[in-house]
N, C-alpha and C positions, 0 to 999 in steps of 0.2 A: 755282409752287414752294412746297413745304410749309414752313410756319413752324416754327422750332425752339422748343421749350418754354423759357420763362424759367427762370432758375436756381432760384427758390423752388419752382416746380412740379416741376422735376426732383428737388429735395431731398425734396419731399413724396412723390413717387412712389418714391424710393429707400427711404424709411422704411416705406412701405406694403409694399413687396416684402420688406424685412427682417422686418417684423412678421408677414407671412403665412407666411414660411419658418419663423419661430420657432414660430408656432401649429401648423404642420403637424408640426414636429419633436416638439412636446409631446404630440401625440395618439398613442395606442397603435396600432401597426401590426398587432397580433396579434388575431385574432378569437377571443375567449374564450368564445363561446357553448357550446363543447363541455363546459365545466365543468358545466353543468346537465344535459346529456344523456348524457355518457359514463358507462359502468357501473362507476365506481370506488366503492370501499367507503367511503361517507361516515361510517359509524359510527366509524371511526378518529379522526375529528375532532369527533364530537358528545360523546363522553365521553372526552376525549383524555388519553393520556399525551403530554405536549408533544413529546417527542422523536419518538415514533411518528407523531404528526400532522404535525410539521414535515417529516419524511421524505416523507410522503404528499403534502403540499402542494407540495414541491419537485419531486416526480415529476410531479404534475399540471400544474404550471406549465411543466415541461420539455417537455410535449407541445406547448404553444404555441410555445416557443422552437425546438423541432425543426422545427415546421411553418414558422416564420418563416425558419429556415435554408433550408428547401426552396424557399420562395417568393422569397427575396431574396439567397441565398448569403451572408448575414451570420450569424455564429455568435451574436452578441449584439446588444443594442440600441444605437442610436447615441449616446445621451446620457442623463444622469441624469433630465432632465425626462420623456423618453419612458418610462424605466423606472418612474418614479413614477406616470405615467398608467396604465401597464399593471397595476401592482400595485393601484391604486385600482379599476380595472375588475374585477380578480380578486376583490377584497373584495366588490364588489357582487354578483358571480355567486355567491359562497359564501353571502352573506346570504340569497339566495333559497332556499337549501337548508337554512336554519336553522343555519348554521355561523357562529360568532362571527367577524366581520371582524378583530377584534383579534389573532386567531391569526396572521394574515399579518404584522402588525407584529412580533409576538413571534418569528416564524420568520425573517423577512427584515429584520433590523434595519438592514442596510446595503443600500439599493436599488441602489448602484453596483456590486454584485456581478454584475449582469446587463448592465453597460455594457461595450462593446468597449474592449479595452486590449491593446496589442501586447506588453506585458511579461508577460502571463499564461502563454503557452505558445508558445515558439518563434516569436513574432511573428505568430501566426495570427489573422486577423480574418475572412477570407472563405474560401470553398471554393477559390478560386484559390490562396491562400496554402497551404492544405492540400495541394493537388496539387503545388505547387512543392517542398514539404518532403518528401512521402511518395510522390510519383508518382501516376499516375491510378488505380492499383489496389493495394489492400492486402488483408490477410486478412479484413477486414470484408466486402469484396465477395464473397469466397468462402463465408463462413459466416454472414452476417447477412441474407441475402436470403430472401424467401418466408415461409411459415408457420413461425413459431418455437415452435409449441405442442409441449410435451413436453420432457423433461429433456435428451435427447440433442442435439436441434437447438439448444436454447437454450444449453446448456452449451458447445457448440462456438462459438457466437457470443460468449459470455462470454470464453472463452479467447482468441479472436481479438482481442477488445477489450483484453485484458491485454497481448497481444503488441504491438499497435499503440501502446498507451500507453507501453510500454517504449521503443519506437522514438522517440517524441516526447520522453520524458524524457532519452534519450541525446542528442538535439539540444539540449535546454535543461534541464540538471539543476536549475535554479532555477525552472522553470515551475511554476505553481500551479494550473492548471486543465486539464491535458492529458487527464486521465481524463474530465472533464466534456465536453470537446470531442469526445472519441471517442464518448461516448454520444449526443450530439446528431447527430453525423455518421452514425452507424449507423442511428439512427431516422429522421432527416430526409432523408438522401441515399441511403443504400445500400438500405434495405428498401423494396421497391416498393409495399407496402401503406401505408406512411407511419405517422407517429407516432400518428395518430388511430385506428388499427386496434387493437383491444383486445389482440390477440396480440402486436403489436409493443410496445405500451406495457407489457404485463405482463412481458415478458422483458427488453427493452433498458432501459426506464426504471424497471423494478421497481415498477410501480404495482399495488397490490393491488386486485383486482376484486371485484364482488359475487359471491355464490355462483352465481347463475344465469348470469352471464357467464363464470364460471371453470370450468364443468363440463367443458369440452373439454380443459382442462389438467390434468395429473396433480397430485396433492396434493404430491408430492415436489418437483416443478418449482417450484410456487408458494412453498412453505415454504423451500426451499433456495436456489434461484437468486435469487429476489427479495430475500431477506434478505442473501445473501452478497455479491454484487458490484454489480450495476447498480442496486440499490435504495439505494445509498450516497450519493445526492446531498445529503441533508440534513446528516449529520454531516461529510461530506467538506468542505463549505464552512467549517464550523467549524475543521476541521483545517488547511485552507488559510490561514485567517485567522491561526491560531496560528503556522503555519509562516512566514508573512510577517513576523510580529513577531520570530520567532527570527532570520530572515535579517538584519533590520535591526539586531538586537542584535549579531550576529556581525560586521557591518561596523563598527559603532561601537567594538567592544571587541576587534578583531582582534589588536592588538599585545599586549594583556594576556594573551590566551589562547595566544600562540605558545610560551610556556614550559610550558604544561600537557602532561602526559605521556599523558593519556587523552583522545582526541578522537573517540570513536566515537558519541557521543550525538547523532544527527542531528536529533532533534526536541526535545531536552531541554536545550539549551545554557543556558537561563536559570536552571537549578537549581544545578548543581555544576561545579566543576573538581576533578579528581582528581589526586593524585600518590601514588606508592608508594615506600616505603623499606624496608630490612631492619633488623631489630633482634634483640636476644636478651633472654630473661627471666633472672631471677637464678639459675635452675638451669642456664643455658646453652642452653636450648631456643631454636632459631631461630624467629623469627616475621616475618610481613610486616605492615607498618604502612601503612595507607592514610589519607592526610590529605584531608579534604573542606573546601574553601573555599566557603562559601555566599555567594551574590550577592543574596539577597532576604530579606525579613522572615519568610518561612515556613520558613526553614532549620531552626529548632528542631523544628518539627512534623514535617517530612519526615525529619529525622535520627532522631527518636524512633520514627517509624513504621517506618523501615528496621531499626533495632535490634530492635524488637518482632517483626518478621517473621523476622529471622535467628535470634533467640533460641529460636524454636520448632522449629528444624531440627535433627534428630539422625539422620544417615544417613551411611554410609561413603562414599557417592558425592557428597556435598555438603560444601562447605568450611564448617566450623563457625566461629563467632565466638568468639575468645578473650576479648575485652573491648573496652571503648570508653571514651572520655573526651572532655570538652569543656573547652576553656580559653579565656581571654580575654586579649587583649594590647592595650595602648594604641595601638600603631601598626599591628599586624597584624590587629586585630579578633578576632572569634570564630574559633576553629579546632576542628575535630572530628576525632577519630581512631578508626579501627576496627582491631583487631588480630586477625590470622588466623594459622593454622598456615602455616609456610613450605613451599612446594612446590618442591623442589630441581630438578625438571625443567621448570620454567616452564610456559608455556601451550602448548596444542596447536598454536596458530598458530606459535609459535617452533619447535616440533619439525618442523612441516611445511614451514617455509621452507628452501629450498636455495640461495637467491641471496645470502644474507648473506656479506659479505667477512670478518666477524669469526670465523666458524666454518665455513670451507670444507670441513673434513673430517667434518662431522656426518653420521652415517649416516641414511638414510631409514628411516621406520617400517616394520616388517615387517608382513606380513598378520596374524599372531596379535596383535600389538600393536594394530593398527587395529581388528580385530574386538572385542577386549576393551574398548577405549576406547568404541566405539559402544555396547556392552552396558552399560558403566558409566554412561554418560550417560543411556541409556534407563531404567535402574533409579533413578537420581537423580530424573529427571522423574516417573517413576511414583509415587515417594514424595511429591513435591510435590503431585501431582494427586489421589492417593488415600490416602496414608498419614497425612494430617492433615486436619482440618476446622476452618474452611473451607479449601478447596484454595488453593494458591498458584500463580499464573501468573508465571513468571520474566520473560517479555517481552523478554529479550535473550540468547537462546541463540545462541552463535557460538563460533568456535574460540579467540578471545582470552579468552573467559570459561570455558574448560575447562582446568583446571590439572592437572598430572601430578606425582605424588609420586616418591619415590626408586625405587619399584618399577613406575613407569609406570601406576599406577592413576589413573583419571580422577576428578576431582571438579568438579562444577558450582559456579561461584563468581560473585561480583558480583551481589548482590541489590538493588542500588540502585534498579532499576526495577520490582522485584517488586510484585505487587498481589494481595491476597486476594480470592477470588471471593465473589459473593453466592450463597448456597446455592440450587441448582436453577435458576439463571438465568445467561444470558450477561451480560457486562458491556459497557455502551455508554459510550464516553468520547470526548470531543473532544481530549483530551490524549494523542496517540499518541506512544509512546516506543519507541526501539529503533534498529536499524541498517539502513540501506538494503541491500536484497538478501535480508535474513533475515526481513523482516516479512511476515506472512501478508496476502494481498490484502484480505480482508474487514476486517482490522484497520487496515491502512494507509489504506484508502480511506474507510471510514466508522466506524472506531473500535469495531467489534464484537469484543470480547475474550472468547475461550473457551479451554478447555484445548487445543483444536486449533490455536490460534495458536502455542503452543509446539511442537506436533507439526510444523507447517510448517517452523519454524526448524530443528528436529531433522532433518527430511528433507534440508534444505540441507546441514547439517553432515555427514550420512552421505555424501552425494555428494562433498563436499570431501575427506573423509578417504580415501575409496576411490580418488579420481582424482588427488588432489594438486593440483587446480586451485582457483583462487579463485572465490568466488561470482559475481563479475562479471568477464567478460573484456572489457577495454577496449583490447585490442591493435589492433583495427581501428576504422574510423570509427563503427561502431555498437556498442552495448552488448549482449553476449550473456549471458543468464542461464545458470547452470550447469544448471538444469532443462531448458531448451530444448536445450542441447548434449547432455545425457544422453538426452533423449527421441529426438532424431534418430538417435543411434547404436543405441539399444535397438530402435526400430521398424524399423530397416534390418537387424536381425539381427547387429549388431556390438557386442554388450554387452562383450566382452573389451576393446575399445578404451577403455572407460570407466575400467578399472583403471589405476592408476599403473604405469608400465612396470616399475618396480623390483620389483613384487610379483606380476606376472602368473603366474609359474610357482611361486609359493610355496604356494598353498592349493587346496583342492578347488573346481573351477569351479562346481559346483552351489550350494555354500554362498555363494561370493562373488557369484554372480548373484542369489541370494536377497536378500542385503543391498542390492544395487543396486535391485532392484525395490521393496523396502520403503522405501528412500530416496525413490524417485520417487513412490510412493503417498502417503507422508507429506507430500511437498511438492507435492501436487496443488493446483491453483488453486481447486477446488471443495471446500468444507468437508465436504459429505456423503460425498465419496469418500475422505477421509482417515480412517485408523483412529484409535482412541484410543491413547495411549501404552502402555496395558496390552496392547492387541491387537498393536501394533507390536512390542513386546518378545516376545510369543509367536510372532509370525511370524519374527523374527530367530532365535529359538532353535529354530525348526522344530516348535513345538507345534501350530500351526494353519496351514492352507494360505493362500497369498497369493491374493486374488481377481485376476481378470484386470484389467489396467490399463485404465481407461475411456478411450475415444477422446478425443482433443483435437487441435486444428489444429497442424500443424507450423509452425515459425517461417519467416519469409519467406526466410531464407537457405538453406533446404533445397533440395537439388538438384532435387526434383520441381517446385518452383515456378520454378526458374531459367529453364527453357526457355520456359515460358508467359508469364513476365513480363519476359524479357530485353529485348525491344524497348521496352516501356513504361518500364522502369527506366533503360535507356540514354538514352531521350529525356529523362527527368527529370534525369539527371545532366548531360546537355548543357545543359539549361535552367538548372540551378543554377550550372554553370560560367560561363555567360554572365552570370548575375546577379552572381557574384563579381568578374568583370572590370569 
């Protein structure tokens, strides 16, 4: 009969096991040897612009994470010790290439960003979680397989990634890494060549390659696709961190903000609370007075910057600033006021709303009114982008920020988020500001701000004006973007169904269709396919032809996908129903 071990021996054995488990957990499960052999453009980190190098290093590290996902079904690393071990190994590999290891510390200031956490995106940690949330097949499976060399194939994969990310965001509006998960899944699970294939890494992970490795890819593909969407891992993490801080602030200060009248600033809550009242000048002129309640010490600087930007604006389609003042109160603290011309017909959003009980008899906008409003907004934006130097990017074009005077002439208003451009360069920022649904993908995902960021928002507004629909349709369990809805109808030859029913018989069909196509082109997910606001205005007025709409994947809800995915989706729904029980 075997003797049992005495208690001290068992205790010793227990601690040995625990120690061995801890040691194994602390070692890095990712083979980072590819860092030294992969044909990535190392010059970006030898004479680095820190932002550009950080983006490159995150894409490079993303190869390992995607491969780890493929090998283990885990999207991220198990704990902080493992993450630190992997980053340490990453530094060592970079040092062999004469790249300063300290760049890793600068770029990855928080090693826990790579640690699994169910609060980050719809509770997803493993590929099994992914399947339970989205089913066994998504648009990624249709568009991100095989050789992704070339603009057409890569842009289709990019569009698919945006659609899937929208689905995940619909499941978890507060999720902070859904786009990041989509990238890893596409590279590690969907594409059969895997993340260590240069074609996959260049398109999906946005990693810039050496010239010799990049010869097979078009110049446009590298410069456009890489910079626009999937190259956004670097600044995206900064945005996510900032967004997390904002969410925390909103929870702590929810009661105080319930009385605020303006709650559209999704990413900029820590700056201002707005409220508006009407007033009259000594000569009887009606004005609108906007009060700004600052919540931080940078309020004076931000206020002065806003006034400085608005004071430079002189255009009939932009709302001018009448005046401003700053007061101080012992109890109420600093208060700042901006005074504008009063717009008697309110905002475009008010005019388009037909569900309000207060004004049930309000007439819907006519086709001529909608057409003129679109042209007015385009002219105002064209002035901001080209009429002054440096150009001004509004950053918050939407129906609530378009005001209408007594003659229904439109004026772009609310320049609280406006930013002046750097001449000849795009602006890269980790402080993304604006409203969900109107933000251009490249700006929302990694902070690349250009004139075409406003063009995207303008395209969304065109589609809203012509259709009478909201930018986001939340009537069903999933969230449907107005661009996806319009695309489905246009590609199936049912453009007329996009128009608001009340105006379908009012105008020439050719002109109305032209406006729809311009709206869809302006709101294209790829920056390269969007026109400038100047060209968009010429297209609207019929001065230049509209190019053929570039191909893009249809949303998952389209009928052409329903039959092929019906079985898998039904199985997923049954599985989710069982989980809820």
